[in-house]
C-alpha angles and dihedrals in degrees: 000000000000126000107231103157128096101141132010126197129187124190143151106232136158120252088254091056090047090053090049091049092051088051090051090049089052089061093049105036124095122201093263094056119107120202127175119198117201120191128180140176089191136335092282095053109056125156121193121197129183113215118206141166128230116257086252090061091226132120133017124328118268117236122213123182119230121205098180091110090059096069138058093240141015127210113220 
């Protein structure tokens, strides 16, 4: 087990607001930061994205989808 949680925020926002929030995160994040974005329309349709910053620390955050929550196990 790995502790990954420091702060948790839950909010209902529009897609436009989510894009704006990602942009604002891009301005604040440094390469060592780890952010996990979880979006859901309902409990059966969950999307998990990892947000990360380039080593240079410049530009928008990169988003990488995680599907580990879709299976019964994960090989590490």
